[in-house]
Structure formats: C-alpha cells, structure tokens
A tleap script that builds the chain and sets N, CA, C and O, in Angstrom:
source leaprc.protein.ff14SB
mol = sequence {
  NMET ASP SER GLN PRO PRO GLY ASN LEU LYS
  ILE GLU LEU LEU GLY GLU ASN GLU LEU THR
  LEU ASP MET ASP ALA ILE LEU ALA LEU PRO
  SER PRO GLN ARG CYS THR LEU LYS ASP ILE
  MET GLU LYS VAL ASP GLY LEU HIE ALA ILE
  ALA ASN GLY PHE PHE ARG GLN GLU ASP VAL
  PHE THR ASP TYR ALA PHE GLU VAL TRP ARG
  GLY CGLU
}
set mol.1.N position { 26.027 -34.749 32.936 }
set mol.1.CA position { 26.602 -35.273 34.156 }
set mol.1.C position { 25.833 -36.520 34.565 }
set mol.1.O position { 24.602 -36.512 34.570 }
set mol.2.N position { 26.530 -37.572 34.901 }
set mol.2.CA position { 25.896 -38.819 35.315 }
set mol.2.C position { 25.636 -38.772 36.810 }
set mol.2.O position { 26.562 -38.593 37.601 }
set mol.3.N position { 24.383 -38.932 37.197 }
set mol.3.CA position { 24.031 -38.874 38.613 }
set mol.3.C position { 23.945 -40.253 39.243 }
set mol.3.O position { 23.623 -40.375 40.425 }
set mol.4.N position { 24.226 -41.286 38.474 }
set mol.4.CA position { 24.112 -42.646 38.982 }
set mol.4.C position { 25.443 -43.114 39.573 }
set mol.4.O position { 26.506 -42.787 39.047 }
set mol.5.N position { 25.383 -43.881 40.668 }
set mol.5.CA position { 26.624 -44.431 41.215 }
set mol.5.C position { 27.191 -45.487 40.273 }
set mol.5.O position { 26.444 -46.079 39.493 }
set mol.6.N position { 28.496 -45.734 40.331 }
set mol.6.CA position { 29.091 -46.764 39.479 }
set mol.6.C position { 28.724 -48.149 40.001 }
set mol.6.O position { 29.438 -48.701 40.838 }
set mol.7.N position { 27.640 -48.707 39.528 }
set mol.7.CA position { 27.153 -49.994 40.019 }
set mol.7.C position { 26.060 -49.781 41.055 }
set mol.7.O position { 25.541 -48.677 41.216 }
set mol.8.N position { 25.725 -50.850 41.746 }
set mol.8.CA position { 24.692 -50.754 42.770 }
set mol.8.C position { 25.232 -50.036 43.999 }
set mol.8.O position { 26.326 -50.335 44.476 }
set mol.9.N position { 24.458 -49.093 44.503 }
set mol.9.CA position { 24.850 -48.370 45.707 }
set mol.9.C position { 24.506 -49.228 46.914 }
set mol.9.O position { 23.342 -49.555 47.143 }
set mol.10.N position { 25.508 -49.584 47.668 }
set mol.10.CA position { 25.304 -50.395 48.867 }
set mol.10.C position { 25.799 -49.583 50.055 }
set mol.10.O position { 26.981 -49.247 50.140 }
set mol.11.N position { 24.895 -49.273 50.964 }
set mol.11.CA position { 25.265 -48.500 52.147 }
set mol.11.C position { 25.335 -49.455 53.330 }
set mol.11.O position { 24.325 -50.008 53.766 }
set mol.12.N position { 26.527 -49.634 53.830 }
set mol.12.CA position { 26.747 -50.527 54.965 }
set mol.12.C position { 26.341 -49.820 56.256 }
set mol.12.O position { 26.390 -48.593 56.343 }
set mol.13.N position { 25.942 -50.600 57.254 }
set mol.13.CA position { 25.674 -50.032 58.568 }
set mol.13.C position { 26.958 -49.437 59.120 }
set mol.13.O position { 28.045 -49.978 58.917 }
set mol.14.N position { 26.822 -48.331 59.813 }
set mol.14.CA position { 27.994 -47.678 60.376 }
set mol.14.C position { 28.501 -48.443 61.587 }
set mol.14.O position { 27.725 -49.009 62.358 }
set mol.15.N position { 29.799 -48.447 61.735 }
set mol.15.CA position { 30.416 -49.095 62.881 }
set mol.15.C position { 30.829 -48.066 63.917 }
set mol.15.O position { 30.540 -46.877 63.785 }
set mol.16.N position { 31.502 -48.537 64.935 }
set mol.16.CA position { 31.974 -47.649 65.990 }
set mol.16.C position { 32.938 -46.620 65.402 }
set mol.16.O position { 33.782 -46.961 64.573 }
set mol.17.N position { 32.814 -45.374 65.825 }
set mol.17.CA position { 33.669 -44.264 65.380 }
set mol.17.C position { 33.515 -43.946 63.898 }
set mol.17.O position { 34.443 -43.414 63.289 }
set mol.18.N position { 32.366 -44.259 63.301 }
set mol.18.CA position { 32.078 -43.912 61.909 }
set mol.18.C position { 30.869 -42.996 61.875 }
set mol.18.O position { 30.004 -43.067 62.749 }
set mol.19.N position { 30.807 -42.132 60.863 }
set mol.19.CA position { 29.665 -41.247 60.737 }
set mol.19.C position { 29.416 -40.906 59.289 }
set mol.19.O position { 30.318 -40.975 58.454 }
set mol.20.N position { 28.171 -40.532 58.996 }
set mol.20.CA position { 27.794 -40.063 57.672 }
set mol.20.C position { 27.674 -38.552 57.744 }
set mol.20.O position { 26.884 -38.024 58.526 }
set mol.21.N position { 28.458 -37.853 56.929 }
set mol.21.CA position { 28.417 -36.398 56.923 }
set mol.21.C position { 27.373 -35.865 55.961 }
set mol.21.O position { 26.716 -34.865 56.248 }
set mol.22.N position { 27.215 -36.519 54.832 }
set mol.22.CA position { 26.365 -35.986 53.774 }
set mol.22.C position { 26.037 -37.128 52.821 }
set mol.22.O position { 26.847 -38.034 52.629 }
set mol.23.N position { 24.845 -37.083 52.222 }
set mol.23.CA position { 24.480 -38.158 51.298 }
set mol.23.C position { 24.222 -37.653 49.879 }
set mol.23.O position { 23.773 -38.428 49.035 }
set mol.24.N position { 24.492 -36.379 49.591 }
set mol.24.CA position { 24.315 -35.886 48.226 }
set mol.24.C position { 25.328 -36.525 47.287 }
set mol.24.O position { 24.999 -36.877 46.154 }
set mol.25.N position { 26.538 -36.671 47.752 }
set mol.25.CA position { 27.603 -37.344 47.011 }
set mol.25.C position { 28.397 -38.125 48.045 }
set mol.25.O position { 28.582 -37.658 49.169 }
set mol.26.N position { 28.860 -39.292 47.682 }
set mol.26.CA position { 29.533 -40.129 48.672 }
set mol.26.C position { 30.920 -40.537 48.201 }
set mol.26.O position { 31.209 -40.570 47.005 }
set mol.27.N position { 31.757 -40.842 49.158 }
set mol.27.CA position { 33.074 -41.420 48.916 }
set mol.27.C position { 33.129 -42.685 49.765 }
set mol.27.O position { 33.195 -42.609 50.992 }
set mol.28.N position { 33.103 -43.829 49.125 }
set mol.28.CA position { 33.134 -45.108 49.835 }
set mol.28.C position { 34.519 -45.714 49.666 }
set mol.28.O position { 34.873 -46.188 48.587 }
set mol.29.N position { 35.284 -45.694 50.720 }
set mol.29.CA position { 36.636 -46.239 50.684 }
set mol.29.C position { 36.599 -47.731 51.006 }
set mol.29.O position { 35.753 -48.165 51.788 }
set mol.30.N position { 37.497 -48.525 50.422 }
set mol.30.CA position { 37.485 -49.969 50.674 }
set mol.30.C position { 37.884 -50.330 52.103 }
set mol.30.O position { 37.524 -51.398 52.599 }
set mol.31.N position { 38.622 -49.448 52.761 }
set mol.31.CA position { 39.017 -49.686 54.150 }
set mol.31.C position { 39.201 -48.331 54.831 }
set mol.31.O position { 39.386 -47.321 54.152 }
set mol.32.N position { 39.154 -48.297 56.157 }
set mol.32.CA position { 39.325 -47.022 56.871 }
set mol.32.C position { 40.672 -46.384 56.550 }
set mol.32.O position { 41.670 -47.075 56.346 }
set mol.33.N position { 40.681 -45.068 56.511 }
set mol.33.CA position { 41.913 -44.320 56.274 }
set mol.33.C position { 42.051 -43.244 57.333 }
set mol.33.O position { 41.066 -42.611 57.714 }
set mol.34.N position { 43.257 -43.038 57.803 }
set mol.34.CA position { 43.522 -41.940 58.725 }
set mol.34.C position { 43.742 -40.690 57.881 }
set mol.34.O position { 44.541 -40.699 56.945 }
set mol.35.N position { 43.029 -39.613 58.216 }
set mol.35.CA position { 43.108 -38.378 57.437 }
set mol.35.C position { 43.306 -37.191 58.364 }
set mol.35.O position { 42.864 -37.197 59.512 }
set mol.36.N position { 43.968 -36.191 57.851 }
set mol.36.CA position { 44.069 -34.936 58.586 }
set mol.36.C position { 42.781 -34.152 58.373 }
set mol.36.O position { 42.004 -34.451 57.466 }
set mol.37.N position { 42.562 -33.158 59.206 }
set mol.37.CA position { 41.389 -32.306 59.036 }
set mol.37.C position { 41.409 -31.650 57.658 }
set mol.37.O position { 40.366 -31.527 57.015 }
set mol.38.N position { 42.583 -31.230 57.201 }
set mol.38.CA position { 42.704 -30.613 55.877 }
set mol.38.C position { 42.269 -31.595 54.783 }
set mol.38.O position { 41.541 -31.217 53.865 }
set mol.39.N position { 42.715 -32.855 54.878 }
set mol.39.CA position { 42.316 -33.877 53.896 }
set mol.39.C position { 40.805 -34.072 53.886 }
set mol.39.O position { 40.188 -34.161 52.825 }
set mol.40.N position { 40.217 -34.138 55.079 }
set mol.40.CA position { 38.772 -34.331 55.189 }
set mol.40.C position { 38.028 -33.167 54.557 }
set mol.40.O position { 37.077 -33.371 53.803 }
set mol.41.N position { 38.455 -31.949 54.857 }
set mol.41.CA position { 37.787 -30.770 54.303 }
set mol.41.C position { 37.906 -30.740 52.779 }
set mol.41.O position { 36.955 -30.362 52.095 }
set mol.42.N position { 39.058 -31.133 52.240 }
set mol.42.CA position { 39.224 -31.182 50.788 }
set mol.42.C position { 38.295 -32.223 50.165 }
set mol.42.O position { 37.711 -31.979 49.109 }
set mol.43.N position { 38.157 -33.381 50.811 }
set mol.43.CA position { 37.255 -34.423 50.303 }
set mol.43.C position { 35.802 -33.958 50.351 }
set mol.43.O position { 35.048 -34.165 49.400 }
set mol.44.N position { 35.406 -33.324 51.470 }
set mol.44.CA position { 34.035 -32.818 51.600 }
set mol.44.C position { 33.770 -31.734 50.558 }
set mol.44.O position { 32.713 -31.729 49.927 }
set mol.45.N position { 34.715 -30.820 50.371 }
set mol.45.CA position { 34.550 -29.776 49.351 }
set mol.45.C position { 34.401 -30.396 47.962 }
set mol.45.O position { 33.580 -29.942 47.164 }
set mol.46.N position { 35.189 -31.430 47.671 }
set mol.46.CA position { 35.080 -32.106 46.380 }
set mol.46.C position { 33.727 -32.780 46.196 }
set mol.46.O position { 33.154 -32.738 45.108 }
set mol.47.N position { 33.215 -33.403 47.259 }
set mol.47.CA position { 31.896 -34.039 47.186 }
set mol.47.C position { 30.797 -32.998 47.005 }
set mol.47.O position { 29.844 -33.220 46.258 }
set mol.48.N position { 30.932 -31.859 47.691 }
set mol.48.CA position { 29.942 -30.789 47.509 }
set mol.48.C position { 29.975 -30.251 46.080 }
set mol.48.O position { 28.933 -29.898 45.528 }
set mol.49.N position { 31.154 -30.186 45.485 }
set mol.49.CA position { 31.253 -29.724 44.097 }
set mol.49.C position { 30.502 -30.680 43.169 }
set mol.49.O position { 29.834 -30.242 42.232 }
set mol.50.N position { 30.610 -31.978 43.427 }
set mol.50.CA position { 29.880 -32.965 42.620 }
set mol.50.C position { 28.379 -32.781 42.793 }
set mol.50.O position { 27.635 -32.730 41.813 }
set mol.51.N position { 27.935 -32.681 44.049 }
set mol.51.CA position { 26.499 -32.524 44.326 }
set mol.51.C position { 25.970 -31.225 43.728 }
set mol.51.O position { 24.907 -31.216 43.108 }
set mol.52.N position { 26.706 -30.126 43.908 }
set mol.52.CA position { 26.259 -28.843 43.357 }
set mol.52.C position { 26.206 -28.880 41.839 }
set mol.52.O position { 25.317 -28.284 41.232 }
set mol.53.N position { 27.157 -29.580 41.220 }
set mol.53.CA position { 27.137 -29.717 39.769 }
set mol.53.C position { 25.873 -30.397 39.280 }
set mol.53.O position { 25.361 -30.073 38.208 }
set mol.54.N position { 25.369 -31.341 40.065 }
set mol.54.CA position { 24.123 -32.012 39.705 }
set mol.54.C position { 22.926 -31.120 39.995 }
set mol.54.O position { 22.104 -30.884 39.110 }
set mol.55.N position { 22.815 -30.621 41.219 }
set mol.55.CA position { 21.630 -29.867 41.620 }
set mol.55.C position { 21.492 -28.541 40.884 }
set mol.55.O position { 20.378 -28.036 40.745 }
set mol.56.N position { 22.583 -27.970 40.414 }
set mol.56.CA position { 22.524 -26.667 39.737 }
set mol.56.C position { 22.178 -26.771 38.255 }
set mol.56.O position { 22.129 -25.748 37.573 }
set mol.57.N position { 21.938 -27.965 37.739 }
set mol.57.CA position { 21.493 -28.094 36.354 }
set mol.57.C position { 20.070 -27.548 36.245 }
set mol.57.O position { 19.231 -27.820 37.104 }
set mol.58.N position { 19.801 -26.790 35.202 }
set mol.58.CA position { 18.488 -26.158 35.046 }
set mol.58.C position { 17.351 -27.165 34.995 }
set mol.58.O position { 16.244 -26.861 35.439 }
set mol.59.N position { 17.597 -28.352 34.466 }
set mol.59.CA position { 16.519 -29.336 34.381 }
set mol.59.C position { 16.357 -30.157 35.664 }
set mol.59.O position { 15.531 -31.068 35.709 }
set mol.60.N position { 17.130 -29.847 36.701 }
set mol.60.CA position { 16.992 -30.530 37.991 }
set mol.60.C position { 16.246 -29.636 38.968 }
set mol.60.O position { 15.180 -30.014 39.455 }
set mol.61.N position { 16.782 -28.464 39.262 }
set mol.61.CA position { 16.135 -27.494 40.144 }
set mol.61.C position { 16.289 -26.104 39.549 }
set mol.61.O position { 17.287 -25.806 38.892 }
set mol.62.N position { 15.302 -25.263 39.782 }
set mol.62.CA position { 15.329 -23.899 39.258 }
set mol.62.C position { 15.969 -22.953 40.270 }
set mol.62.O position { 16.126 -23.288 41.444 }
set mol.63.N position { 16.333 -21.770 39.791 }
set mol.63.CA position { 16.838 -20.738 40.700 }
set mol.63.C position { 15.792 -20.402 41.755 }
set mol.63.O position { 16.131 -20.114 42.903 }
set mol.64.N position { 14.520 -20.440 41.364 }
set mol.64.CA position { 13.440 -20.160 42.315 }
set mol.64.C position { 13.467 -21.163 43.474 }
set mol.64.O position { 13.272 -20.778 44.627 }
set mol.65.N position { 13.703 -22.421 43.183 }
set mol.65.CA position { 13.768 -23.435 44.244 }
set mol.65.C position { 14.876 -23.101 45.236 }
set mol.65.O position { 14.680 -23.220 46.446 }
set mol.66.N position { 16.036 -22.685 44.735 }
set mol.66.CA position { 17.136 -22.334 45.630 }
set mol.66.C position { 16.808 -21.091 46.452 }
set mol.66.O position { 17.192 -21.007 47.618 }
set mol.67.N position { 16.110 -20.133 45.867 }
set mol.67.CA position { 15.694 -18.945 46.620 }
set mol.67.C position { 14.763 -19.331 47.761 }
set mol.67.O position { 14.899 -18.820 48.873 }
set mol.68.N position { 13.820 -20.226 47.496 }
set mol.68.CA position { 12.880 -20.672 48.530 }
set mol.68.C position { 13.634 -21.401 49.638 }
set mol.68.O position { 13.376 -21.155 50.816 }
set mol.69.N position { 14.564 -22.299 49.284 }
set mol.69.CA position { 15.306 -23.049 50.302 }
set mol.69.C position { 16.148 -22.125 51.165 }
set mol.69.O position { 16.268 -22.361 52.367 }
set mol.70.N position { 16.732 -21.084 50.595 }
set mol.70.CA position { 17.531 -20.148 51.388 }
set mol.70.C position { 16.672 -19.399 52.394 }
set mol.70.O position { 17.160 -18.974 53.441 }
set mol.71.N position { 15.396 -19.238 52.079 }
set mol.71.CA position { 14.494 -18.498 52.955 }
set mol.71.C position { 13.992 -19.298 54.139 }
set mol.71.O position { 13.375 -18.729 55.040 }
set mol.72.N position { 14.234 -20.598 54.167 }
set mol.72.CA position { 13.732 -21.428 55.276 }
set mol.72.C position { 14.599 -21.299 56.496 }
set mol.72.O position { 14.323 -21.927 57.518 }
savepdb mol mol.pdb
quit
C-alpha cells in the first residue's frame, strides 16, 4: 500500500465554514461541494478504511500498540 500522497501535499488554510475532520487520510476537492450527511459519512468511512489499511500493516504498528491505545 502506498502511503504517500499523489504529489506534494499542500494544506491550505481553512476558510469560513470549513473544518478538518481527520488527517490520517484526506480528500482534497478542487472546489467546495454541497453534500448530504449520508455522503459525508460515506466519504469519512472510506477515508478511515484507507487509514486503517495503512496503520494495520504489521510493519507499521503491532497489535500490542493498538491494545495500549485502546487502554488510554
């Protein structure tokens, strides 16, 4: 799995009515889009699947690390 962004990652300053939900995986749209709550949840779930696919690799983090994090 490739963990690198396609090209240089450029994070723009947030504008009015914008927010960052998560930085494990990102979706950078070229322009604002109106979305339903269902669309947003599907996009967030998809991004979490990408992040989990990376973090769950044995050579990235161990099961022990996840056990410790759950205990915090």
